[in-house]
PAVORO-806709 format. One record per residue (C-alpha): residue number from 1; residue in one letter; chain; x, y, z. Coordinates in Angstrom, 2 decimals. Layout:
residues N
   i aa ch       x       y       z
 NUM  a  A       X       Y       Z
...
END
This chain:
residues 366
   i aa ch       x       y       z
   1  l  A  -17.39   -2.94  -10.45
   2  g  A  -17.46   -5.70  -13.12
   3  m  A  -14.75   -3.89  -15.20
   4  s  A  -12.56   -3.43  -12.05
   5  l  A  -13.11   -7.28  -11.35
   6  i  A  -12.11   -8.51  -14.79
   7  v  A   -8.99   -6.45  -15.00
   8  s  A   -7.97   -7.15  -11.12
   9  v  A   -8.58  -10.92  -11.34
  10  a  A   -6.60  -11.33  -14.57
  11  a  A   -3.57   -9.63  -13.14
  12  a  A   -3.96  -11.54   -9.87
  13  f  A   -4.35  -14.88  -11.70
  14  l  A   -0.89  -14.31  -13.30
  15  f  A    0.73  -13.63  -10.22
  16  t  A   -1.02  -16.63   -8.39
  17  l  A    0.44  -18.85  -11.10
  18  v  A    4.07  -17.46  -10.36
  19  a  A    3.57  -17.96   -6.50
  20  l  A    2.32  -21.50   -6.98
  21  l  A    4.44  -22.93   -9.86
  22  i  A    7.70  -20.98  -10.03
  23  p  A    8.35  -19.25   -6.45
  24  e  A   11.88  -20.24   -6.32
  25  t  A   12.48  -18.29   -9.49
  26  a  A   10.78  -15.36   -8.33
  27  l  A   12.60  -15.18   -5.10
  28  g  A   15.98  -15.61   -6.97
  29  f  A   15.50  -12.05   -7.84
  30  y  A   15.71  -11.08   -4.31
  31  t  A   18.51  -13.30   -2.80
  32  r  A   20.79  -16.11   -3.68
  33  d  A   20.61  -17.46   -0.27
  34  l  A   19.04  -21.30   -0.81
  35  a  A   17.55  -21.28    2.92
  36  v  A   15.76  -18.16    2.39
  37  i  A   14.37  -19.20   -1.12
  38  e  A   13.16  -22.47    0.41
  39  l  A   11.40  -20.71    3.17
  40  g  A   10.04  -17.94    0.88
  41  s  A    8.77  -20.67   -1.59
  42  s  A    6.99  -22.43    1.26
  43  y  A    5.12  -18.88    2.10
  44  l  A    4.20  -18.01   -1.28
  45  r  A    2.85  -21.39   -2.07
  46  i  A    0.30  -20.70    0.61
  47  v  A   -0.17  -17.00    0.14
  48  g  A   -0.70  -17.37   -3.37
  49  f  A   -4.16  -18.74   -3.04
  50  t  A   -5.36  -15.30   -1.84
  51  y  A   -4.12  -13.26   -4.52
  52  i  A   -7.56  -13.49   -6.37
  53  p  A   -9.46  -13.00   -3.12
  54  i  A   -7.42   -9.90   -2.64
  55  a  A   -7.94   -8.53   -6.09
  56  i  A  -11.70   -9.02   -5.63
  57  a  A  -11.63   -7.17   -2.24
  58  t  A   -9.66   -4.40   -3.78
  59  a  A  -12.30   -3.82   -6.63
  60  y  A  -15.03   -3.81   -4.16
  61  i  A  -13.19   -1.32   -1.75
  62  a  A  -12.48    1.07   -4.63
  63  v  A  -16.12    1.15   -5.78
  64  l  A  -17.44    1.43   -2.19
  65  r  A  -15.16    4.49   -1.61
  66  s  A  -16.61    6.01   -4.90
  67  v  A  -20.10    5.92   -3.48
  68  q  A  -18.89    7.23   -0.03
  69  l  A  -19.56    3.84    1.96
  70  i  A  -16.14    4.00    3.25
  71  r  A  -16.99    2.97    6.89
  72  m  A  -17.45   -0.69    5.90
  73  t  A  -14.11   -0.78    4.03
  74  v  A  -12.25    0.56    7.02
  75  i  A  -14.02   -2.13    9.26
  76  a  A  -13.05   -4.86    6.95
  77  t  A   -9.50   -3.82    6.45
  78  v  A   -8.63   -3.04    9.82
  79  t  A  -10.10   -6.03   11.21
  80  a  A   -8.33   -8.26    8.56
  81  l  A   -5.06   -6.46    9.39
  82  v  A   -5.40   -7.15   13.18
  83  f  A   -6.64  -10.60   12.74
  84  k  A   -3.78  -11.57   10.35
  85  t  A   -1.24   -9.86   12.72
  86  v  A   -2.38  -11.81   15.87
  87  l  A   -2.98  -14.93   14.18
  88  g  A    0.33  -14.88   12.31
  89  y  A    2.22  -14.07   15.59
  90  g  A    0.53  -16.87   17.43
  91  l  A    1.35  -19.49   14.59
  92  i  A    4.64  -18.28   14.12
  93  f  A    5.86  -18.80   17.78
  94  g  A    3.20  -21.06   18.90
  95  i  A    1.41  -18.85   21.30
  96  a  A   -2.05  -19.58   23.03
  97  g  A   -1.98  -23.19   22.24
  98  l  A   -1.40  -22.63   18.50
  99  p  A    1.39  -24.94   16.74
 100  a  A    4.62  -23.10   16.06
 101  l  A    4.92  -23.24   12.36
 102  g  A    7.30  -20.56   11.76
 103  v  A    7.25  -19.10    8.05
 104  r  A    4.28  -21.38    7.26
 105  g  A    2.45  -19.77   10.14
 106  a  A    3.03  -16.43    8.86
 107  a  A    1.72  -17.32    5.66
 108  i  A   -1.54  -18.92    7.05
 109  g  A   -2.03  -15.77    9.00
 110  t  A   -1.70  -13.58    5.96
 111  a  A   -3.78  -15.76    3.79
 112  a  A   -6.54  -15.98    6.53
 113  g  A   -6.35  -12.23    7.29
 114  w  A   -7.00  -11.19    3.48
 115  t  A   -9.49  -13.78    3.01
 116  l  A  -11.44  -12.63    6.08
 117  e  A  -11.40   -9.08    4.52
 118  l  A  -13.30  -10.17    1.45
 119  v  A  -15.82  -12.32    3.42
 120  l  A  -16.57   -9.28    5.75
 121  l  A  -16.90   -6.86    2.77
 122  l  A  -19.47   -9.29    1.07
 123  v  A  -21.18   -9.68    4.39
 124  l  A  -21.71   -5.88    5.03
 125  i  A  -22.36   -5.18    1.39
 126  y  A  -25.55   -7.52    1.19
 127  a  A  -26.58   -7.06    4.90
 128  q  A  -26.67   -3.50    4.58
 129  k  A  -28.15   -3.74    1.17
 130  t  A  -25.94   -1.18   -0.26
 131  p  A  -26.01   -0.34   -3.99
 132  l  A  -23.55   -3.26   -4.67
 133  a  A  -25.88   -5.86   -3.22
 134  a  A  -26.97   -6.89   -6.57
 135  n  A  -26.82  -10.31   -8.70
 136  p  A  -23.04  -10.64   -9.50
 137  l  A  -24.06  -11.26  -13.26
 138  t  A  -25.28   -7.54  -13.48
 139  f  A  -21.84   -6.23  -12.92
 140  f  A  -20.78   -7.51  -16.33
 141  s  A  -23.57   -6.07  -18.32
 142  f  A  -21.43   -3.15  -19.67
 143  d  A  -20.91   -1.96  -23.06
 144  m  A  -17.34   -2.79  -24.63
 145  s  A  -16.80    0.73  -25.96
 146  f  A  -17.58    2.28  -22.53
 147  f  A  -15.10   -0.38  -21.06
 148  a  A  -12.44    0.88  -23.82
 149  r  A  -13.00    4.32  -22.57
 150  v  A  -12.65    3.58  -18.82
 151  l  A   -9.35    1.81  -19.58
 152  k  A   -7.90    4.61  -21.33
 153  t  A   -8.80    6.83  -18.46
 154  a  A   -7.53    4.60  -15.74
 155  m  A   -4.32    3.58  -17.61
 156  p  A   -1.98    6.20  -16.13
 157  a  A   -3.08    5.31  -12.60
 158  t  A   -2.55    1.67  -13.62
 159  v  A    0.77    2.13  -14.92
 160  n  A    1.65    4.13  -11.82
 161  e  A    0.71    1.47   -9.63
 162  l  A    2.63   -1.16  -11.83
 163  f  A    6.03    1.08  -11.66
 164  w  A    5.51    1.68   -8.14
 165  s  A    5.18   -1.80   -7.23
 166  l  A    8.29   -2.74   -9.29
 167  g  A   10.04   -0.17   -7.40
 168  i  A    9.18   -1.49   -4.02
 169  t  A   10.18   -4.76   -5.46
 170  t  A   13.59   -3.30   -6.36
 171  y  A   13.92   -1.95   -3.00
 172  n  A   13.32   -5.19   -1.26
 173  a  A   15.87   -6.97   -3.64
 174  i  A   18.43   -4.51   -2.49
 175  y  A   17.64   -4.84    1.12
 176  a  A   17.93   -8.71    0.45
 177  h  A   21.38   -8.48   -0.98
 178  i  A   22.67   -6.48    2.11
 179  g  A   21.89   -9.71    4.19
 180  t  A   19.34  -11.85    5.68
 181  d  A   19.23  -10.10    8.89
 182  a  A   18.69   -6.85    6.88
 183  i  A   15.55   -8.14    4.95
 184  a  A   14.20   -9.66    8.09
 185  a  A   14.48   -6.20   10.06
 186  i  A   12.80   -4.60    6.93
 187  n  A    9.99   -6.77    7.12
 188  v  A    9.49   -6.23   10.90
 189  n  A    9.60   -2.51   10.01
 190  a  A    7.10   -3.07    7.36
 191  t  A    4.59   -4.69    9.54
 192  i  A    4.64   -1.82   12.12
 193  e  A    4.57    0.67    9.16
 194  e  A    1.46   -0.94    7.85
 195  l  A   -0.23   -0.82   11.28
 196  g  A    0.87    2.75   11.83
 197  f  A   -0.37    3.78    8.28
 198  v  A   -3.74    2.71    8.78
 199  v  A   -4.91    6.09   10.15
 200  f  A   -3.35    7.96    7.20
 201  l  A   -4.88    5.44    4.69
 202  g  A   -8.19    6.21    5.92
 203  l  A   -7.73   10.09    6.01
 204  g  A   -6.39   10.19    2.37
 205  n  A   -9.11    7.80    1.16
 206  a  A  -11.86    9.93    2.79
 207  c  A  -10.27   12.90    1.39
 208  s  A  -10.28   11.62   -2.11
 209  v  A  -13.94   10.90   -1.99
 210  l  A  -14.81   14.38   -0.59
 211  v  A  -12.52   16.17   -3.20
 212  g  A  -13.95   14.23   -6.08
 213  n  A  -17.63   15.03   -5.02
 214  r  A  -16.75   18.63   -4.55
 215  i  A  -15.00   18.92   -7.97
 216  g  A  -17.89   17.30   -9.63
 217  a  A  -20.36   19.80   -8.15
 218  g  A  -18.09   22.47   -9.44
 219  q  A  -16.70   23.55   -5.88
 220  k  A  -13.14   23.88   -6.92
 221  e  A  -12.13   26.03   -3.91
 222  e  A  -13.90   23.85   -1.45
 223  a  A  -11.96   20.90   -2.76
 224  y  A   -8.69   22.80   -2.37
 225  e  A   -9.48   23.71    1.11
 226  i  A  -10.57   20.08    2.14
 227  v  A   -7.07   18.79    1.08
 228  r  A   -5.29   21.48    3.15
 229  r  A   -7.40   20.66    6.35
 230  v  A   -6.62   16.91    5.77
 231  v  A   -2.81   17.53    5.41
 232  i  A   -2.71   19.76    8.71
 233  l  A   -4.83   16.93   10.47
 234  g  A   -2.66   14.33    9.06
 235  l  A    0.46   16.14   10.20
 236  f  A   -0.57   16.05   13.78
 237  f  A   -1.52   12.41   13.57
 238  a  A    1.78   11.64   11.98
 239  v  A    3.77   13.31   14.72
 240  g  A    1.85   11.46   17.45
 241  v  A    2.11    7.95   15.78
 242  g  A    5.78    8.70   15.13
 243  l  A    6.35    9.39   18.86
 244  l  A    4.56    6.20   19.73
 245  v  A    6.63    4.18   17.57
 246  i  A    9.90    5.43   18.98
 247  l  A    8.46    4.93   22.77
 248  l  A    7.36    1.33   21.70
 249  r  A   10.41    0.13   19.87
 250  s  A   11.89   -1.96   22.67
 251  a  A    8.39   -3.74   23.22
 252  v  A    8.25   -4.16   19.51
 253  i  A   11.60   -5.83   19.24
 254  g  A   10.86   -8.05   22.30
 255  l  A    8.10   -9.55   20.21
 256  y  A   10.54  -11.19   17.52
 257  e  A   13.30  -13.63   17.87
 258  l  A   15.98  -11.50   16.27
 259  s  A   19.97  -11.76   16.15
 260  p  A   21.60   -8.64   18.11
 261  s  A   22.28   -7.30   14.84
 262  g  A   18.85   -7.62   13.61
 263  e  A   17.50   -5.84   16.89
 264  n  A   19.89   -3.10   16.18
 265  n  A   18.54   -2.88   12.65
 266  v  A   15.08   -2.88   13.72
 267  r  A   15.60   -0.34   16.32
 268  w  A   17.12    2.21   13.92
 269  l  A   14.62    1.33   11.14
 270  l  A   11.74    2.03   13.35
 271  t  A   13.49    5.30   14.26
 272  v  A   13.95    6.56   10.78
 273  m  A   10.45    5.39    9.90
 274  a  A    8.80    7.27   12.68
 275  a  A   10.99   10.45   11.94
 276  c  A    9.78   10.42    8.25
 277  l  A    6.23    9.52    8.86
 278  w  A    5.12   12.96    8.51
 279  i  A    6.78   13.89    5.06
 280  r  A    5.24   10.40    3.85
 281  m  A    1.81   11.34    5.29
 282  l  A    2.07   14.58    3.46
 283  n  A    2.99   12.95    0.13
 284  f  A    0.10   10.44    0.36
 285  s  A   -2.60   12.79    1.16
 286  i  A   -1.85   14.99   -1.59
 287  f  A   -1.18   12.18   -4.19
 288  i  A   -4.37   10.35   -3.07
 289  g  A   -6.53   13.39   -1.94
 290  a  A   -5.61   15.83   -4.43
 291  l  A   -3.74   14.44   -7.57
 292  r  A   -5.61   11.25   -8.01
 293  a  A   -9.12   12.60   -6.92
 294  g  A   -8.62   15.51   -9.08
 295  g  A   -7.97   13.56  -12.09
 296  d  A   -4.29   14.78  -12.30
 297  t  A   -3.23   11.14  -13.17
 298  r  A   -0.87   11.87  -15.70
 299  f  A    1.09   14.39  -13.69
 300  a  A    0.88   11.79  -10.69
 301  l  A    2.25    9.07  -12.88
 302  l  A    5.40   11.28  -13.96
 303  m  A    6.06   12.21  -10.31
 304  e  A    5.87    8.80   -9.09
 305  l  A    8.20    7.53  -11.89
 306  c  A   10.71    9.95  -11.44
 307  s  A   10.88    9.94   -7.59
 308  i  A   11.33    6.14   -7.50
 309  w  A   13.40    5.39  -10.42
 310  l  A   15.42    8.62  -10.70
 311  i  A   16.12    9.01   -6.91
 312  g  A   14.88    6.25   -4.62
 313  v  A   16.24    3.33   -6.34
 314  p  A   19.86    4.88   -7.34
 315  a  A   20.08    6.18   -3.83
 316  a  A   19.40    2.55   -2.50
 317  y  A   21.79    1.03   -4.84
 318  v  A   24.62    3.60   -4.02
 319  g  A   24.00    3.06   -0.26
 320  a  A   23.95   -0.73   -0.57
 321  f  A   26.61   -1.56   -3.27
 322  v  A   28.89    1.43   -3.32
 323  l  A   28.89    2.80    0.18
 324  h  A   28.11   -0.56    1.77
 325  l  A   25.97    1.17    4.43
 326  p  A   23.83   -0.84    7.13
 327  v  A   20.19   -1.48    6.05
 328  y  A   18.81    1.41    8.18
 329  l  A   20.98    3.97    6.33
 330  v  A   20.11    2.79    3.05
 331  y  A   16.44    2.93    4.17
 332  l  A   17.21    6.61    5.13
 333  m  A   18.73    7.39    1.65
 334  v  A   15.43    5.91   -0.02
 335  m  A   13.54    8.67    1.84
 336  l  A   15.07   11.25   -0.34
 337  e  A   12.57    9.94   -2.82
 338  e  A    9.81   11.39   -0.39
 339  v  A   11.78   14.75    0.09
 340  a  A   11.83   15.40   -3.59
 341  k  A    8.17   14.27   -4.02
 342  a  A    7.00   16.59   -1.26
 343  f  A    8.39   19.56   -3.02
 344  v  A    6.77   18.71   -6.29
 345  s  A    3.60   17.62   -4.85
 346  g  A    3.46   20.62   -2.73
 347  w  A    3.96   22.89   -5.87
 348  r  A    1.41   21.18   -7.83
 349  y  A   -1.27   21.36   -5.00
 350  k  A   -0.72   25.19   -4.71
 351  s  A   -0.98   25.72   -8.45
 352  r  A   -4.46   24.11   -8.51
 353  k  A   -3.71   22.60  -11.74
 354  w  A   -4.79   19.21  -10.51
 355  i  A   -8.19   20.12  -10.52
 356  h  A   -9.74   18.46  -13.53
 357  d  A  -13.48   18.80  -13.61
 358  l  A  -14.75   15.85  -15.91
 359  v  A  -18.34   16.47  -15.11
 360  n  A  -18.42   20.49  -16.03
 361  i  A  -16.59   21.87  -18.98
 362  s  A  -15.39   24.67  -16.78
 363  g  A  -12.76   22.51  -15.05
 364  i  A   -9.30   23.84  -14.77
 365  p  A   -6.86   22.64  -17.45
 366  s  A   -3.57   21.16  -16.81
END
């Protein structure tokens, strides 16, 4: 945990400096609209204070999952997600006696939600006397040579997350250049997507813990079977959640003050998102539950880099700047990345080459 905290907080500190000191420069990458940059800067100057708490919470969540204490991570994360959504909505539009603060209200809701997540995690950890309920100073009593070995093992996954984040940033920059209505619609869609994906996040993380334990115990076929069952279960959930999103589209749109073109964009974005949810769930389950849990981090890194930077980003660029398509069709073109990833990850899963037993010498080689 101490090693995770050091790396996470160091990275978060850099992003905090950017958000607090040069938000206009960072936002200039996304849009040239001065009004949008001004609003975004006010948002970042509030949310930026929570980057370090988010990093600390993320480190705790990762360690809690590794020791099969998943329930408290789900409780904290879901509670924070619901709280920030409700509070943010109230502060944006001035609901239930709250002041109507617009963008600043959204920032306050987000900051309060993620801060609440960390507080809940710490309360649950120490109240239930988990293995992490120790003097924080003990977290940093590790050997530096061991720290170096851990960093070497974790580096592919770290690079993976970095380039994935850069890819998502590039997508948003492309959407923003389509127009203000386009990026506003994308943000509404992302909020609903985040809520709908909570179920699959829990399934994927639970799968990764179970698979990791089975591989460590030398039960490779059981690990393979767990992933298969989780994928099947997730597909049923994805279809159900997708249908629910489509049925509730109009109600969701009614919650926001959007222009007619913005409403049309959100309606179609939600439709595309709902229709593609099953394939994204499939990829997430195999990526987190099999490749990551099985120690196949180098293959996962290669697959992620190729799918985003050789398929997703070029598709988004062509759709937005060459074909001049509306944002929902550009979003649909980005989903080509998920289609390609599904074929590759499915093949890798069936090959069983993702199973790397780091405990027993008899692990299956890649």
